[in-house]
C-alpha positions in Angstrom: 92.9 125.7 57.4 94.4 122.6 56.0 92.1 120.0 54.3 93.6 116.6 54.3 92.2 113.8 52.6 94.4 110.8 53.9 94.0 107.1 52.2 97.3 105.7 54.1 98.8 105.6 50.6 102.3 106.4 49.6 101.9 109.2 47.0 100.8 112.6 47.8 99.7 115.5 45.7 99.6 118.9 47.4 97.5 121.9 46.4 99.2 124.9 47.4 97.3 127.4 49.6 99.3 130.6 49.9 96.2 132.7 50.2 95.3 133.1 46.4 93.5 130.7 44.3 90.3 128.7 43.5 91.4 126.4 46.1 88.4 124.5 47.0 87.4 123.9 43.4 90.8 122.8 42.3 91.2 120.5 45.3 87.6 119.0 44.6 88.7 118.3 41.0 91.9 116.7 42.1 90.3 114.6 44.6 87.7 113.5 41.7 90.7 112.7 39.5 92.3 110.9 42.3 89.4 108.2 42.8 90.7 104.8 42.7 94.5 105.8 42.4 97.4 105.3 44.8 97.3 109.0 45.7 96.6 111.2 48.7 95.3 114.7 48.2 96.1 117.5 50.6 95.2 121.1 50.5 97.9 122.9 52.6 99.2 126.1 54.0 102.5 124.1 55.4 105.6 124.6 53.4 106.8 121.2 54.9 104.0 119.1 53.2 104.7 120.6 50.1 108.5 119.9 50.4 107.3 116.1 51.2 104.7 115.7 48.4 105.4 113.6 45.6 103.7 116.2 43.2 102.2 119.7 43.5 99.5 121.8 42.2 100.1 125.7 42.1 96.7 127.6 41.6 96.3 131.4 41.4 93.5 133.7 40.8 93.5 137.7 40.9 96.3 139.9 40.3 99.5 138.6 39.9 101.4 140.9 42.0 99.0 140.0 44.7 99.8 136.3 44.1 103.6 136.9 44.0 103.6 139.0 47.3 101.3 136.3 49.2 103.5 133.6 48.1 106.4 135.3 49.7 104.5 136.5 52.7 103.0 133.0 53.3 106.4 131.5 53.5 105.6 129.1 50.8 108.1 130.3 48.3 111.0 128.1 49.2 108.9 125.0 48.9 107.3 125.9 45.8 110.8 126.6 44.2 111.8 123.4 45.7 109.0 121.7 44.0 109.7 123.3 40.6 113.1 122.0 40.6 112.5 118.6 41.8 108.9 117.3 41.3 106.0 117.2 38.8 104.2 120.7 39.2 101.0 121.7 37.5 100.2 125.4 37.4 96.6 126.8 36.8 95.6 130.2 35.7 97.8 132.7 37.4 99.7 130.1 38.7 100.7 129.4 35.1 101.5 133.0 34.4 103.8 133.2 37.7 106.0 130.7 36.2 107.3 133.1 33.3 109.7 135.8 33.9 107.8 138.9 34.3 104.2 140.2 33.9 103.2 143.3 32.3 100.4 143.4 35.0 101.3 146.2 37.4 102.8 148.2 34.5 100.2 151.3 35.5 101.9 151.3 39.0 105.6 151.7 40.5 106.7 153.7 37.5 105.6 150.9 35.1 107.9 148.2 36.1 105.2 145.3 35.8 105.7 142.3 38.3 108.7 139.9 38.4 107.5 136.3 38.5 109.4 132.9 39.1 111.6 132.7 36.2 110.9 129.0 35.5 109.9 129.3 31.8 111.4 132.2 30.2 108.9 134.7 28.6 106.6 137.5 29.4 102.8 137.7 30.5 101.0 140.2 28.2 97.7 141.9 28.3 95.2 141.3 25.6 95.0 144.4 23.2 91.9 143.7 21.1 90.4 147.2 20.8 88.2 147.4 17.7 88.7 143.7 16.5 85.4 142.0 16.0 84.6 138.3 16.6 83.4 136.3 13.7 79.9 136.8 14.7 80.3 140.5 14.5 80.5 141.3 18.1 83.5 143.1 19.9 86.2 140.9 21.5 85.8 141.5 25.2 88.6 141.6 27.9 88.7 139.6 29.9 88.1 136.6 28.0 85.6 134.7 30.0 84.0 131.3 29.0 84.6 128.4 26.8 87.0 128.2 24.0 89.2 125.5 22.1 92.7 124.4 23.0 95.0 123.0 20.1 97.7 120.7 21.3 101.0 121.8 19.6 103.6 119.5 18.3 107.1 120.2 17.9 109.4 118.6 15.5 107.2 115.9 14.6 106.8 115.0 18.3 103.4 113.6 19.9 101.6 116.2 21.8 102.5 116.4 25.5 101.5 113.3 27.5 99.0 115.2 29.8 96.8 115.8 26.7 96.5 111.9 26.5 92.8 110.9 25.8 91.8 114.5 25.3 90.8 115.3 22.0 92.6 117.9 20.0 90.3 121.1 19.8 88.6 120.5 23.2 86.9 123.2 25.0 88.1 124.4 28.3 87.0 127.3 30.6 88.9 130.6 30.4 88.9 133.9 32.6 91.6 136.1 32.0 93.1 139.4 30.9 96.7 138.5 30.4 98.5 135.5 28.4 101.6 134.0 28.3 104.3 134.4 25.7 107.0 132.0 26.1 110.5 133.1 24.6 110.9 129.4 23.3 107.9 128.3 21.3 108.9 124.7 22.1 107.3 125.5 25.6 104.0 126.2 24.2 102.2 122.9 24.2 98.5 124.3 23.7 97.3 127.2 21.7 93.9 129.0 21.7 92.5 131.9 19.4 91.0 135.0 21.0 91.7 137.7 18.5 95.0 136.1 18.1 96.7 132.7 18.6 98.2 132.7 22.2 99.9 129.9 24.3 97.0 128.3 26.6 99.3 125.7 28.0 103.1 125.5 28.6 105.5 123.0 29.8 109.1 122.3 30.4 110.5 119.3 31.8 108.8 118.6 35.3 106.4 121.5 34.9 102.9 121.6 32.8 100.5 124.4 33.4 97.4 126.0 31.9 95.8 129.2 31.5 92.4 127.8 31.4 90.5 126.3 34.5 90.6 122.5 34.3 88.6 122.3 37.5 85.8 124.3 35.7 86.2 122.3 32.3 84.1 119.1 33.0 85.2 115.6 31.8 88.3 117.1 29.8 89.6 118.8 32.7 89.3 116.0 34.9 91.2 114.0 32.3 94.2 116.4 32.6 94.3 116.4 36.5 94.1 112.5 36.2 97.1 112.3 33.8 99.1 114.8 35.9 98.8 112.4 38.8 100.3 109.6 36.7 102.8 111.4 34.8 106.4 110.6 35.1 108.4 113.3 33.4 
């Protein structure tokens, strides 16, 4: 079922419903971020609405192999690929991991081939290997990482942080639930980093694409700030 909130305004942001993702929470957060802005928000299963939207949010939750299968089976794959090539797109959680070339998730099935992804940002999705490591308080690291952790905004060649961080203090806390993390081939595509037994990329970006491993919709005011910045971002 499509949920559409129309204000008879010109700009539209589409939250893609391909059967996987924390859709209601994401849509409610985008709606909250859009209050007072010249933006219509739609939660949609219709490829034509994704094609027509000015910008797109790509959520994802669960196993990446299931997400990739549902993206194809739902008929949304061509519309999402068109969006990734032509308009601002924000990926969330597994929606971020799907943007890379390949995921190790699924290595224990089908002869250890893992899961091919969308190939929009070159790199690999890797499982945490934290066996035997201890946190600063002496407890063992758990996989999945579940809870609040800090995100450090990365700068490259002296440039300012990515504009979607505007107004968000460096080192702010965001909410994570994940066992795998992104490792971009080009470190310039890493725009946020987090420590969990090691330093890993918790936000990635390229051209018109910005994506987070954490859940902005579960991250209070700083998460809403990211969605708000995305709605006004002109890459």
